[in-house]
C-alpha positions, -999 to +999 in steps of 0.1 A: -551+636-208-543+604-226-563+576-242-553+540-249-569+541-283-570+577-295-582+567-330-614+553-314-621+583-292-640+603-319-662+572-325-669+568-289-678+605-284-700+605-315-719+575-302-729+593-270-764+608-272-783+631-249-798+601-230-763+587-222-750+620-209-782+626-189-778+591-174-743+599-161-755+633-149-783+617-129-760+590-115-737+617-100-767+638-088-778+608-068-743+605-052-735+642-045-748+661-015-773+686-029-793+714-012-826+700-026-844+678-001-867+649-011-897+672-003-883+698-027-880+673-055-914+659-049-927+695-052-912+697-087-879+713-081-850+695-098-817+699-115-813+701-153-782+697-174-775+726-197-748+731-223-754+768-221-742+771-185-710+761-169-701+771-134-665+769-122-653+780-088-617+791-087-604+815-061-576+838-074-562+868-056-542+892-077-519+919-064-528+943-093-559+946-114-538+942-146-529+907-136-566+898-130-575+911-164-547+891-180-558+860-163-595+865-173-585+871-210-564+839-210-592+819-195-616+831-222-589+825-250-582+789-237-619+781-235-635+796-266-649+762-275-669+762-243-689+793-251-687+828-265-669+855-244-701+875-242-717+846-223-689+843-198-689+863-166-671+866-133-688+874-101-668+893-075-684+892-041-660+917-026-627+934-029-600+916-009-572+938+006-548+932+034-574+946+058-602+923+046-614+902+076-613+865+072-589+837+066-571+834+033-545+811+020-525+805-011 
């Protein structure tokens, strides 16, 4: 959230090319536990970096649907520079109520 030389930041960002970003991406892929085994990768399956897709996992539980809609609208408004709203989606696996089995925490 801060930078020692904010006037140089645009220059640094502009100097980064696709190869630089892919190199950092591949470095972290090598360090993170992934579901692909060596045999999978040798068979041609691999990960690709895409600017069209961003996956974020955030668990939110709302006591009323209106609060959920408000949260969703704020997320889109705050992140318009990441993608157009028609390309953003939420996936709801199930409706959670007081009777939903499982362990939940705030």
